[in-house]
N, CA, C, O and the ligand as a Tripos MOL2 file, in Angstrom:
@<TRIPOS>MOLECULE
protein
  289   287    73     0     0
PROTEIN
NO_CHARGES

@<TRIPOS>ATOM
      1 N        -130.6840  100.3150   32.0920 N.3       1 MET1
      2 CA       -131.0890  101.1500   30.9650 C.3       1 MET1
      3 C        -129.8650  101.4550   30.0960 C.2       1 MET1
      4 O        -128.8370  101.9090   30.5990 O.2       1 MET1
      5 N        -129.9810  101.2100   28.8220 N.am      2 PRO2
      6 CA       -128.8060  101.4230   27.9610 C.3       2 PRO2
      7 C        -128.5420  102.9010   27.6750 C.2       2 PRO2
      8 O        -129.4540  103.7280   27.6670 O.2       2 PRO2
      9 N        -127.2880  103.1950   27.4440 N.am      3 ILE3
     10 CA       -126.9060  104.5420   27.0230 C.3       3 ILE3
     11 C        -126.5440  104.4970   25.5470 C.2       3 ILE3
     12 O        -125.7090  103.7000   25.1190 O.2       3 ILE3
     13 N        -127.1860  105.3670   24.7770 N.am      4 PHE4
     14 CA       -126.8660  105.4410   23.3580 C.3       4 PHE4
     15 C        -126.2960  106.8080   23.0480 C.2       4 PHE4
     16 O        -126.5860  107.8000   23.7170 O.2       4 PHE4
     17 N        -125.4750  106.8270   22.0080 N.am      5 GLU5
     18 CA       -124.9580  108.1020   21.5340 C.3       5 GLU5
     19 C        -125.7460  108.5110   20.3010 C.2       5 GLU5
     20 O        -125.9630  107.7130   19.3890 O.2       5 GLU5
     21 N        -126.1650  109.7530   20.2900 N.am      6 TYR6
     22 CA       -126.8840  110.2810   19.1370 C.3       6 TYR6
     23 C        -126.0810  111.4080   18.5220 C.2       6 TYR6
     24 O        -125.7130  112.3730   19.1920 O.2       6 TYR6
     25 N        -125.8160  111.2650   17.2310 N.am      7 LYS7
     26 CA       -125.0560  112.2860   16.5210 C.3       7 LYS7
     27 C        -126.0140  113.1870   15.7540 C.2       7 LYS7
     28 O        -126.8510  112.7230   14.9800 O.2       7 LYS7
     29 N        -125.8680  114.4890   15.9910 N.am      8 CYS8
     30 CA       -126.7170  115.4660   15.3280 C.3       8 CYS8
     31 C        -126.3390  115.5680   13.8550 C.2       8 CYS8
     32 O        -125.1600  115.6700   13.5170 O.2       8 CYS8
     33 N        -127.3460  115.5420   12.9770 N.am      9 THR9
     34 CA       -127.0730  115.6230   11.5420 C.3       9 THR9
     35 C        -126.8280  117.0610   11.1040 C.2       9 THR9
     36 O        -126.4070  117.3110    9.9740 O.2       9 THR9
     37 N        -127.0940  118.0030   12.0040 N.am     10 LYS10
     38 CA       -126.9570  119.4140   11.6320 C.3      10 LYS10
     39 C        -125.6320  119.9980   12.1190 C.2      10 LYS10
     40 O        -124.8630  120.5620   11.3400 O.2      10 LYS10
     41 N        -125.3770  119.8520   13.4310 N.am     11 CYS11
     42 CA       -124.1590  120.4630   13.9690 C.3      11 CYS11
     43 C        -123.0610  119.4250   14.2300 C.2      11 CYS11
     44 O        -121.9180  119.7880   14.5090 O.2      11 CYS11
     45 N        -123.4030  118.1390   14.1390 N.am     12 GLY12
     46 CA       -122.3970  117.1030   14.2920 C.3      12 GLY12
     47 C        -122.0880  116.7480   15.7370 C.2      12 GLY12
     48 O        -121.2170  115.9200   16.0010 O.2      12 GLY12
     49 N        -122.7900  117.3640   16.6660 N.am     13 GLY13
     50 CA       -122.5430  117.0850   18.0770 C.3      13 GLY13
     51 C        -123.0430  115.7050   18.4630 C.2      13 GLY13
     52 O        -124.0960  115.2620   18.0060 O.2      13 GLY13
     53 N        -122.2710  115.0270   19.3140 N.am     14 VAL14
     54 CA       -122.6580  113.6990   19.7820 C.3      14 VAL14
     55 C        -123.1040  113.7940   21.2350 C.2      14 VAL14
     56 O        -122.3930  114.3330   22.0830 O.2      14 VAL14
     57 N        -124.2880  113.2640   21.5060 N.am     15 ASN15
     58 CA       -124.8480  113.3670   22.8480 C.3      15 ASN15
     59 C        -125.1460  111.9840   23.4010 C.2      15 ASN15
     60 O        -125.7550  111.1560   22.7230 O.2      15 ASN15
     61 N        -124.7150  111.7310   24.6380 N.am     16 GLU16
     62 CA       -125.0410  110.4660   25.2840 C.3      16 GLU16
     63 C        -126.3890  110.6120   25.9720 C.2      16 GLU16
     64 O        -126.6010  111.5270   26.7680 O.2      16 GLU16
     65 N        -127.2970  109.6930   25.6520 N.am     17 VAL17
     66 CA       -128.6540  109.7850   26.1590 C.3      17 VAL17
     67 C        -129.0880  108.4420   26.7380 C.2      17 VAL17
     68 O        -128.9190  107.3950   26.1140 O.2      17 VAL17
     69 N        -129.6490  108.4950   27.9400 N.am     18 LEU18
     70 CA       -130.2490  107.2950   28.5220 C.3      18 LEU18
     71 C        -131.6150  107.0780   27.8850 C.2      18 LEU18
     72 O        -132.4640  107.9690   27.9040 O.2      18 LEU18
     73 N        -131.8180  105.9140   27.3330 N.am     19 VAL19
     74 CA       -133.0980  105.6310   26.6890 C.3      19 VAL19
     75 C        -133.7420  104.4140   27.3500 C.2      19 VAL19
     76 O        -133.0440  103.4760   27.7340 O.2      19 VAL19
     77 N        -135.0730  104.4240   27.4840 N.am     20 PRO20
     78 CA       -135.7670  103.3070   28.1390 C.3      20 PRO20
     79 C        -135.7050  102.0170   27.3330 C.2      20 PRO20
     80 O        -135.7700  100.9310   27.9090 O.2      20 PRO20
     81 N        -135.5810  102.1140   26.0210 N.am     21 SER21
     82 CA       -135.4700  100.9150   25.2000 C.3      21 SER21
     83 C        -134.7940  101.2620   23.8860 C.2      21 SER21
     84 O        -134.6780  102.4300   23.5140 O.2      21 SER21
     85 N        -134.3470  100.2130   23.1840 N.am     22 ALA22
     86 CA       -133.6170  100.4350   21.9400 C.3      22 ALA22
     87 C        -134.5260  100.9930   20.8490 C.2      22 ALA22
     88 O        -134.0500  101.5520   19.8610 O.2      22 ALA22
     89 N        -135.8420  100.8350   21.0360 N.am     23 SER23
     90 CA       -136.7710  101.2910   20.0050 C.3      23 SER23
     91 C        -137.2700  102.7060   20.2600 C.2      23 SER23
     92 O        -138.0850  103.2340   19.5030 O.2      23 SER23
     93 N        -136.7660  103.3230   21.3500 N.am     24 ALA24
     94 CA       -137.1710  104.6930   21.6350 C.3      24 ALA24
     95 C        -136.7090  105.6120   20.5160 C.2      24 ALA24
     96 O        -135.6530  105.4000   19.9200 O.2      24 ALA24
     97 N        -137.5020  106.6250   20.2380 N.am     25 LYS25
     98 CA       -137.1370  107.5250   19.1360 C.3      25 LYS25
     99 C        -135.9990  108.4450   19.5450 C.2      25 LYS25
    100 O        -135.8140  108.7550   20.7220 O.2      25 LYS25
    101 N        -135.2530  108.8680   18.5560 N.am     26 ALA26
    102 CA       -134.0790  109.6900   18.8100 C.3      26 ALA26
    103 C        -134.4820  111.0380   19.3890 C.2      26 ALA26
    104 O        -135.4360  111.6600   18.9220 O.2      26 ALA26
    105 N        -133.7540  111.4880   20.4100 N.am     27 PRO27
    106 CA       -134.0370  112.7830   21.0260 C.3      27 PRO27
    107 C        -133.4980  113.9230   20.1660 C.2      27 PRO27
    108 O        -132.6320  113.7190   19.3150 O.2      27 PRO27
    109 N        -134.0100  115.1000   20.3960 N.am     28 ALA28
    110 CA       -133.5170  116.2670   19.6710 C.3      28 ALA28
    111 C        -132.1480  116.6650   20.1970 C.2      28 ALA28
    112 O        -131.8150  116.3960   21.3510 O.2      28 ALA28
    113 N        -131.3640  117.3010   19.3550 N.am     29 CYS29
    114 CA       -130.0390  117.7550   19.7520 C.3      29 CYS29
    115 C        -130.1690  118.8950   20.7680 C.2      29 CYS29
    116 O        -130.8360  119.8950   20.5010 O.2      29 CYS29
    117 N        -129.5330  118.7430   21.9280 N.am     30 PRO30
    118 CA       -129.6350  119.7820   22.9550 C.3      30 PRO30
    119 C        -128.8550  121.0440   22.6050 C.2      30 PRO30
    120 O        -129.1010  122.1110   23.1690 O.2      30 PRO30
    121 N        -127.9210  120.9180   21.6810 N.am     31 ALA31
    122 CA       -127.0750  122.0600   21.3420 C.3      31 ALA31
    123 C        -127.7600  123.0230   20.3830 C.2      31 ALA31
    124 O        -127.7200  124.2380   20.5730 O.2      31 ALA31
    125 N        -128.3930  122.4660   19.3450 N.am     32 CYS32
    126 CA       -128.9760  123.3380   18.3190 C.3      32 CYS32
    127 C        -130.4750  123.1260   18.1450 C.2      32 CYS32
    128 O        -131.1310  123.8750   17.4210 O.2      32 CYS32
    129 N        -131.0200  122.1050   18.8080 N.am     33 GLY33
    130 CA       -132.4530  121.8950   18.7240 C.3      33 GLY33
    131 C        -132.8940  121.0900   17.5150 C.2      33 GLY33
    132 O        -134.0890  120.8680   17.3230 O.2      33 GLY33
    133 N        -131.9510  120.6520   16.7000 N.am     34 ASN34
    134 CA       -132.2730  119.8380   15.5290 C.3      34 ASN34
    135 C        -132.8900  118.5070   15.9710 C.2      34 ASN34
    136 O        -132.3530  117.8330   16.8500 O.2      34 ASN34
    137 N        -134.0000  118.1380   15.3690 N.am     35 LYS35
    138 CA       -134.6950  116.9170   15.7800 C.3      35 LYS35
    139 C        -134.1560  115.6760   15.0800 C.2      35 LYS35
    140 O        -134.5220  114.5540   15.4330 O.2      35 LYS35
    141 N        -133.2830  115.8720   14.0820 N.am     36 LYS36
    142 CA       -132.7430  114.7060   13.3690 C.3      36 LYS36
    143 C        -131.3830  114.3320   13.9500 C.2      36 LYS36
    144 O        -130.3820  115.0110   13.7200 O.2      36 LYS36
    145 N        -131.3700  113.2350   14.7100 N.am     37 THR37
    146 CA       -130.1210  112.7230   15.2680 C.3      37 THR37
    147 C        -130.0090  111.2460   14.9240 C.2      37 THR37
    148 O        -131.0120  110.5350   14.8500 O.2      37 THR37
    149 N        -128.7960  110.8000   14.7190 N.am     38 GLU38
    150 CA       -128.5650  109.4100   14.3400 C.3      38 GLU38
    151 C        -127.9470  108.6350   15.4970 C.2      38 GLU38
    152 O        -127.0000  109.0850   16.1420 O.2      38 GLU38
    153 N        -128.5090  107.4690   15.7340 N.am     39 LYS39
    154 CA       -127.9940  106.6380   16.8240 C.3      39 LYS39
    155 C        -126.6270  106.0620   16.4690 C.2      39 LYS39
    156 O        -126.4190  105.5540   15.3680 O.2      39 LYS39
    157 N        -125.7070  106.1500   17.4160 N.am     40 GLN40
    158 CA       -124.3760  105.5790   17.2270 C.3      40 GLN40
    159 C        -124.2490  104.3450   18.1340 C.2      40 GLN40
    160 O        -124.9370  104.2230   19.1470 O.2      40 GLN40
    161 N        -123.3570  103.4480   17.7400 N.am     41 PHE41
    162 CA       -123.2210  102.2130   18.5110 C.3      41 PHE41
    163 C        -121.8240  102.0210   19.0800 C.2      41 PHE41
    164 O        -121.5070  100.9570   19.6120 O.2      41 PHE41
    165 N        -120.9950  103.0370   18.9710 N.am     42 SER42
    166 CA       -119.5840  102.8730   19.3030 C.3      42 SER42
    167 C        -119.3480  102.4580   20.7520 C.2      42 SER42
    168 O        -118.6240  101.4990   21.0180 O.2      42 SER42
    169 N        -119.9660  103.1870   21.6930 N.am     43 SER43
    170 CA       -119.6210  102.9650   23.0920 C.3      43 SER43
    171 C        -120.2680  101.7070   23.6640 C.2      43 SER43
    172 O        -119.7940  101.1520   24.6550 O.2      43 SER43
    173 N        -121.3510  101.2640   23.0340 N.am     44 PHE44
    174 CA       -122.0940  100.1420   23.6090 C.3      44 PHE44
    175 C        -121.4870   98.8020   23.2190 C.2      44 PHE44
    176 O        -121.7560   97.7860   23.8600 O.2      44 PHE44
    177 N        -120.6680   98.7960   22.1660 N.am     45 ALA45
    178 CA       -120.0650   97.5590   21.6900 C.3      45 ALA45
    179 C        -118.6200   97.4660   22.1660 C.2      45 ALA45
    180 O        -117.7230   97.1140   21.4000 O.2      45 ALA45
    181 N        -118.4110   97.7800   23.4100 N.am     46 ALA46
    182 CA       -117.0550   97.7660   23.9490 C.3      46 ALA46
    183 C        -116.4950   96.3480   23.9560 C.2      46 ALA46
    184 O        -117.2020   95.3800   24.2360 O.2      46 ALA46
    185 N        -115.2200   96.2540   23.6440 N.am     47 VAL47
    186 CA       -114.5650   94.9450   23.6230 C.3      47 VAL47
    187 C        -114.2360   94.5170   25.0510 C.2      47 VAL47
    188 O        -113.6430   95.2720   25.8210 O.2      47 VAL47
    189 N        -114.6250   93.3110   25.3800 N.am     48 VAL48
    190 CA       -114.3260   92.7820   26.7040 C.3      48 VAL48
    191 C        -113.0690   91.9300   26.6280 C.2      48 VAL48
    192 O        -113.0050   90.9440   25.8930 O.2      48 VAL48
    193 N        -112.0870   92.3300   27.3950 N.am     49 LYS49
    194 CA       -110.8410   91.5840   27.3830 C.3      49 LYS49
    195 C        -110.9420   90.3410   28.2710 C.2      49 LYS49
    196 O        -111.4210   90.3970   29.4040 O.2      49 LYS49
    197 N        -110.4760   89.2220   27.7190 N.am     50 GLU50
    198 CA       -110.4570   88.0020   28.5070 C.3      50 GLU50
    199 C        -109.2390   88.0020   29.4250 C.2      50 GLU50
    200 O        -108.1510   88.4140   29.0220 O.2      50 GLU50
    201 N        -109.4220   87.5440   30.6390 N.am     51 PRO51
    202 CA       -108.2680   87.4660   31.5410 C.3      51 PRO51
    203 C        -107.2660   86.4350   31.0480 C.2      51 PRO51
    204 O        -107.6380   85.4430   30.4220 O.2      51 PRO51
    205 N        -106.0070   86.6750   31.3310 N.am     52 ALA52
    206 CA       -104.9670   85.7410   30.9120 C.3      52 ALA52
    207 C        -105.1720   84.3930   31.6080 C.2      52 ALA52
    208 O        -105.4180   84.3400   32.8130 O.2      52 ALA52
    209 N        -105.0680   83.3170   30.8470 N.am     53 PRO53
    210 CA       -105.2630   81.9970   31.4600 C.3      53 PRO53
    211 C        -104.1540   81.6730   32.4510 C.2      53 PRO53
    212 O        -102.9920   82.0230   32.2440 O.2      53 PRO53
    213 N        -104.5310   81.0040   33.5180 N.am     54 ALA54
    214 CA       -103.5400   80.6190   34.5190 C.3      54 ALA54
    215 C        -102.5720   79.6050   33.9290 C.2      54 ALA54
    216 O        -102.9710   78.6940   33.2030 O.2      54 ALA54
    217 N        -101.3210   79.7720   34.2430 N.am     55 ALA55
    218 CA       -100.3120   78.8660   33.7060 C.3      55 ALA55
    219 C        -100.5270   77.4650   34.2570 C.2      55 ALA55
    220 O        -100.5740   77.2640   35.4710 O.2      55 ALA55
    221 N        -100.6560   76.5000   33.3550 N.am     56 SER56
    222 CA       -100.8570   75.1220   33.7910 C.3      56 SER56
    223 C         -99.5540   74.3540   33.7870 C.2      56 SER56
    224 O         -99.4450   73.2810   34.3800 O.2      56 SER56
    225 N         -98.5660   74.9190   33.1100 N.am     57 LYS57
    226 CA        -97.2530   74.2840   33.1060 C.3      57 LYS57
    227 C         -96.2040   75.3370   32.8020 C.2      57 LYS57
    228 O         -96.5220   76.4600   32.4090 O.2      57 LYS57
    229 N         -94.9790   74.9640   32.9870 N.am     58 CYS58
    230 CA        -93.8840   75.8880   32.7370 C.3      58 CYS58
    231 C         -93.8580   76.3050   31.2670 C.2      58 CYS58
    232 O         -94.0190   75.4740   30.3730 O.2      58 CYS58
    233 N         -93.6550   77.5910   31.0300 N.am     59 GLN59
    234 CA        -93.6610   78.0970   29.6620 C.3      59 GLN59
    235 C         -92.3040   77.9470   28.9840 C.2      59 GLN59
    236 O         -92.1940   78.1240   27.7710 O.2      59 GLN59
    237 N         -91.2850   77.6280   29.7500 N.am     60 THR60
    238 CA        -89.9480   77.5530   29.1620 C.3      60 THR60
    239 C         -89.4720   76.1260   28.9310 C.2      60 THR60
    240 O         -88.5230   75.9020   28.1800 O.2      60 THR60
    241 N         -90.1310   75.1500   29.5770 N.am     61 CYS61
    242 CA        -89.7420   73.7550   29.3910 C.3      61 CYS61
    243 C         -90.8160   73.0310   28.5770 C.2      61 CYS61
    244 O         -91.9880   73.4010   28.6520 O.2      61 CYS61
    245 N         -90.4540   72.0300   27.8170 N.am     62 PRO62
    246 CA        -91.4280   71.2760   27.0220 C.3      62 PRO62
    247 C         -92.4290   70.5190   27.8930 C.2      62 PRO62
    248 O         -93.5600   70.2830   27.4670 O.2      62 PRO62
    249 N         -92.0360   70.1440   29.0790 N.am     63 GLY63
    250 CA        -92.9270   69.4150   29.9600 C.3      63 GLY63
    251 C         -92.7820   69.8830   31.3810 C.2      63 GLY63
    252 O         -91.7780   70.4950   31.7460 O.2      63 GLY63
    253 N         -93.8050   69.5900   32.2000 N.am     64 ALA64
    254 CA        -93.7600   70.0380   33.5840 C.3      64 ALA64
    255 C         -92.8630   69.1400   34.4360 C.2      64 ALA64
    256 O         -92.3730   69.5540   35.4860 O.2      64 ALA64
    257 N         -92.6510   67.8870   33.9640 N.am     65 GLY65
    258 CA        -91.8900   66.9450   34.7630 C.3      65 GLY65
    259 C         -90.4340   67.3540   34.9340 C.2      65 GLY65
    260 O         -89.7130   67.5190   33.9500 O.2      65 GLY65
    261 N         -90.0080   67.5160   36.1640 N.am     66 GLY66
    262 CA        -88.6220   67.8100   36.4440 C.3      66 GLY66
    263 C         -88.2550   69.2590   36.1880 C.2      66 GLY66
    264 O         -87.0760   69.6090   36.2440 O.2      66 GLY66
    265 N         -89.2170   70.1010   35.9120 N.am     67 CYS67
    266 CA        -88.9210   71.5030   35.6710 C.3      67 CYS67
    267 C         -88.6690   72.2380   36.9870 C.2      67 CYS67
    268 O         -89.5060   72.1700   37.8870 O.2      67 CYS67
    269 N         -87.5580   72.9260   37.1210 N.am     68 PRO68
    270 CA        -87.2650   73.6420   38.3430 C.3      68 PRO68
    271 C         -88.1270   74.8930   38.5370 C.2      68 PRO68
    272 O         -88.2050   75.4400   39.6370 O.2      68 PRO68
    273 N         -88.7710   75.3370   37.4530 N.am     69 ASN69
    274 CA        -89.5670   76.5540   37.5220 C.3      69 ASN69
    275 C         -91.0450   76.2880   37.8070 C.2      69 ASN69
    276 O         -91.8190   77.2180   38.0330 O.2      69 ASN69
    277 N         -91.4260   75.0190   37.7940 N.am     70 PHE70
    278 CA        -92.8230   74.6920   37.9850 C.3      70 PHE70
    279 C         -92.9830   73.7380   39.1600 C.2      70 PHE70
    280 O         -92.3730   72.6690   39.1920 O.2      70 PHE70
    281 N         -93.7860   74.1230   40.1020 N.am     71 ASN71
    282 CA        -94.0050   73.3100   41.2920 C.3      71 ASN71
    283 C         -95.4340   72.7930   41.2890 C.2      71 ASN71
    284 O         -96.3610   73.5240   41.6360 O.2      71 ASN71
    285 N         -95.6120   71.5680   40.9090 N.am     72 GLY72
    286 CA        -96.9530   71.0050   40.9320 C.3      72 GLY72
    287 C         -97.2310   70.3060   39.6360 C.2      72 GLY72
    288 O         -98.3180   69.7580   39.4510 O.2      72 GLY72
    289 ZN       -127.1300  119.8030   16.7980 Zn       73 ZN73
@<TRIPOS>BOND
     1     1     2 1
     2     2     3 1
     3     3     4 2
     4     3     5 am
     5     5     6 1
     6     6     7 1
     7     7     8 2
     8     7     9 am
     9     9    10 1
    10    10    11 1
    11    11    12 2
    12    11    13 am
    13    13    14 1
    14    14    15 1
    15    15    16 2
    16    15    17 am
    17    17    18 1
    18    18    19 1
    19    19    20 2
    20    19    21 am
    21    21    22 1
    22    22    23 1
    23    23    24 2
    24    23    25 am
    25    25    26 1
    26    26    27 1
    27    27    28 2
    28    27    29 am
    29    29    30 1
    30    30    31 1
    31    31    32 2
    32    31    33 am
    33    33    34 1
    34    34    35 1
    35    35    36 2
    36    35    37 am
    37    37    38 1
    38    38    39 1
    39    39    40 2
    40    39    41 am
    41    41    42 1
    42    42    43 1
    43    43    44 2
    44    43    45 am
    45    45    46 1
    46    46    47 1
    47    47    48 2
    48    47    49 am
    49    49    50 1
    50    50    51 1
    51    51    52 2
    52    51    53 am
    53    53    54 1
    54    54    55 1
    55    55    56 2
    56    55    57 am
    57    57    58 1
    58    58    59 1
    59    59    60 2
    60    59    61 am
    61    61    62 1
    62    62    63 1
    63    63    64 2
    64    63    65 am
    65    65    66 1
    66    66    67 1
    67    67    68 2
    68    67    69 am
    69    69    70 1
    70    70    71 1
    71    71    72 2
    72    71    73 am
    73    73    74 1
    74    74    75 1
    75    75    76 2
    76    75    77 am
    77    77    78 1
    78    78    79 1
    79    79    80 2
    80    79    81 am
    81    81    82 1
    82    82    83 1
    83    83    84 2
    84    83    85 am
    85    85    86 1
    86    86    87 1
    87    87    88 2
    88    87    89 am
    89    89    90 1
    90    90    91 1
    91    91    92 2
    92    91    93 am
    93    93    94 1
    94    94    95 1
    95    95    96 2
    96    95    97 am
    97    97    98 1
    98    98    99 1
    99    99   100 2
   100    99   101 am
   101   101   102 1
   102   102   103 1
   103   103   104 2
   104   103   105 am
   105   105   106 1
   106   106   107 1
   107   107   108 2
   108   107   109 am
   109   109   110 1
   110   110   111 1
   111   111   112 2
   112   111   113 am
   113   113   114 1
   114   114   115 1
   115   115   116 2
   116   115   117 am
   117   117   118 1
   118   118   119 1
   119   119   120 2
   120   119   121 am
   121   121   122 1
   122   122   123 1
   123   123   124 2
   124   123   125 am
   125   125   126 1
   126   126   127 1
   127   127   128 2
   128   127   129 am
   129   129   130 1
   130   130   131 1
   131   131   132 2
   132   131   133 am
   133   133   134 1
   134   134   135 1
   135   135   136 2
   136   135   137 am
   137   137   138 1
   138   138   139 1
   139   139   140 2
   140   139   141 am
   141   141   142 1
   142   142   143 1
   143   143   144 2
   144   143   145 am
   145   145   146 1
   146   146   147 1
   147   147   148 2
   148   147   149 am
   149   149   150 1
   150   150   151 1
   151   151   152 2
   152   151   153 am
   153   153   154 1
   154   154   155 1
   155   155   156 2
   156   155   157 am
   157   157   158 1
   158   158   159 1
   159   159   160 2
   160   159   161 am
   161   161   162 1
   162   162   163 1
   163   163   164 2
   164   163   165 am
   165   165   166 1
   166   166   167 1
   167   167   168 2
   168   167   169 am
   169   169   170 1
   170   170   171 1
   171   171   172 2
   172   171   173 am
   173   173   174 1
   174   174   175 1
   175   175   176 2
   176   175   177 am
   177   177   178 1
   178   178   179 1
   179   179   180 2
   180   179   181 am
   181   181   182 1
   182   182   183 1
   183   183   184 2
   184   183   185 am
   185   185   186 1
   186   186   187 1
   187   187   188 2
   188   187   189 am
   189   189   190 1
   190   190   191 1
   191   191   192 2
   192   191   193 am
   193   193   194 1
   194   194   195 1
   195   195   196 2
   196   195   197 am
   197   197   198 1
   198   198   199 1
   199   199   200 2
   200   199   201 am
   201   201   202 1
   202   202   203 1
   203   203   204 2
   204   203   205 am
   205   205   206 1
   206   206   207 1
   207   207   208 2
   208   207   209 am
   209   209   210 1
   210   210   211 1
   211   211   212 2
   212   211   213 am
   213   213   214 1
   214   214   215 1
   215   215   216 2
   216   215   217 am
   217   217   218 1
   218   218   219 1
   219   219   220 2
   220   219   221 am
   221   221   222 1
   222   222   223 1
   223   223   224 2
   224   223   225 am
   225   225   226 1
   226   226   227 1
   227   227   228 2
   228   227   229 am
   229   229   230 1
   230   230   231 1
   231   231   232 2
   232   231   233 am
   233   233   234 1
   234   234   235 1
   235   235   236 2
   236   235   237 am
   237   237   238 1
   238   238   239 1
   239   239   240 2
   240   239   241 am
   241   241   242 1
   242   242   243 1
   243   243   244 2
   244   243   245 am
   245   245   246 1
   246   246   247 1
   247   247   248 2
   248   247   249 am
   249   249   250 1
   250   250   251 1
   251   251   252 2
   252   251   253 am
   253   253   254 1
   254   254   255 1
   255   255   256 2
   256   255   257 am
   257   257   258 1
   258   258   259 1
   259   259   260 2
   260   259   261 am
   261   261   262 1
   262   262   263 1
   263   263   264 2
   264   263   265 am
   265   265   266 1
   266   266   267 1
   267   267   268 2
   268   267   269 am
   269   269   270 1
   270   270   271 1
   271   271   272 2
   272   271   273 am
   273   273   274 1
   274   274   275 1
   275   275   276 2
   276   275   277 am
   277   277   278 1
   278   278   279 1
   279   279   280 2
   280   279   281 am
   281   281   282 1
   282   282   283 1
   283   283   284 2
   284   283   285 am
   285   285   286 1
   286   286   287 1
   287   287   288 2
@<TRIPOS>SUBSTRUCTURE
     1 MET1         2 RESIDUE 1 A MET
     2 PRO2         6 RESIDUE 1 A PRO
     3 ILE3        10 RESIDUE 1 A ILE
     4 PHE4        14 RESIDUE 1 A PHE
     5 GLU5        18 RESIDUE 1 A GLU
     6 TYR6        22 RESIDUE 1 A TYR
     7 LYS7        26 RESIDUE 1 A LYS
     8 CYS8        30 RESIDUE 1 A CYS
     9 THR9        34 RESIDUE 1 A THR
    10 LYS10       38 RESIDUE 1 A LYS
    11 CYS11       42 RESIDUE 1 A CYS
    12 GLY12       46 RESIDUE 1 A GLY
    13 GLY13       50 RESIDUE 1 A GLY
    14 VAL14       54 RESIDUE 1 A VAL
    15 ASN15       58 RESIDUE 1 A ASN
    16 GLU16       62 RESIDUE 1 A GLU
    17 VAL17       66 RESIDUE 1 A VAL
    18 LEU18       70 RESIDUE 1 A LEU
    19 VAL19       74 RESIDUE 1 A VAL
    20 PRO20       78 RESIDUE 1 A PRO
    21 SER21       82 RESIDUE 1 A SER
    22 ALA22       86 RESIDUE 1 A ALA
    23 SER23       90 RESIDUE 1 A SER
    24 ALA24       94 RESIDUE 1 A ALA
    25 LYS25       98 RESIDUE 1 A LYS
    26 ALA26      102 RESIDUE 1 A ALA
    27 PRO27      106 RESIDUE 1 A PRO
    28 ALA28      110 RESIDUE 1 A ALA
    29 CYS29      114 RESIDUE 1 A CYS
    30 PRO30      118 RESIDUE 1 A PRO
    31 ALA31      122 RESIDUE 1 A ALA
    32 CYS32      126 RESIDUE 1 A CYS
    33 GLY33      130 RESIDUE 1 A GLY
    34 ASN34      134 RESIDUE 1 A ASN
    35 LYS35      138 RESIDUE 1 A LYS
    36 LYS36      142 RESIDUE 1 A LYS
    37 THR37      146 RESIDUE 1 A THR
    38 GLU38      150 RESIDUE 1 A GLU
    39 LYS39      154 RESIDUE 1 A LYS
    40 GLN40      158 RESIDUE 1 A GLN
    41 PHE41      162 RESIDUE 1 A PHE
    42 SER42      166 RESIDUE 1 A SER
    43 SER43      170 RESIDUE 1 A SER
    44 PHE44      174 RESIDUE 1 A PHE
    45 ALA45      178 RESIDUE 1 A ALA
    46 ALA46      182 RESIDUE 1 A ALA
    47 VAL47      186 RESIDUE 1 A VAL
    48 VAL48      190 RESIDUE 1 A VAL
    49 LYS49      194 RESIDUE 1 A LYS
    50 GLU50      198 RESIDUE 1 A GLU
    51 PRO51      202 RESIDUE 1 A PRO
    52 ALA52      206 RESIDUE 1 A ALA
    53 PRO53      210 RESIDUE 1 A PRO
    54 ALA54      214 RESIDUE 1 A ALA
    55 ALA55      218 RESIDUE 1 A ALA
    56 SER56      222 RESIDUE 1 A SER
    57 LYS57      226 RESIDUE 1 A LYS
    58 CYS58      230 RESIDUE 1 A CYS
    59 GLN59      234 RESIDUE 1 A GLN
    60 THR60      238 RESIDUE 1 A THR
    61 CYS61      242 RESIDUE 1 A CYS
    62 PRO62      246 RESIDUE 1 A PRO
    63 GLY63      250 RESIDUE 1 A GLY
    64 ALA64      254 RESIDUE 1 A ALA
    65 GLY65      258 RESIDUE 1 A GLY
    66 GLY66      262 RESIDUE 1 A GLY
    67 CYS67      266 RESIDUE 1 A CYS
    68 PRO68      270 RESIDUE 1 A PRO
    69 ASN69      274 RESIDUE 1 A ASN
    70 PHE70      278 RESIDUE 1 A PHE
    71 ASN71      282 RESIDUE 1 A ASN
    72 GLY72      286 RESIDUE 1 A GLY
    73 ZN73       289 GROUP 0 **** ****
């Protein structure tokens, strides 16, 4: 189940809410009771970092052949 952030248009409070689907209607603000809240997408679009690629050859020599720092 996705978590969405809803920002209150009245008091500006941001609330994280578990919603059953992306088309679910926005919940009321728990702080002030305002029914107009805007869905935010900040936390759900987190950047996934790619792992560093394994070194296939020595980074300091032009070639792997005869490099003392690379075995294989
Ligand atoms: Zn509010």
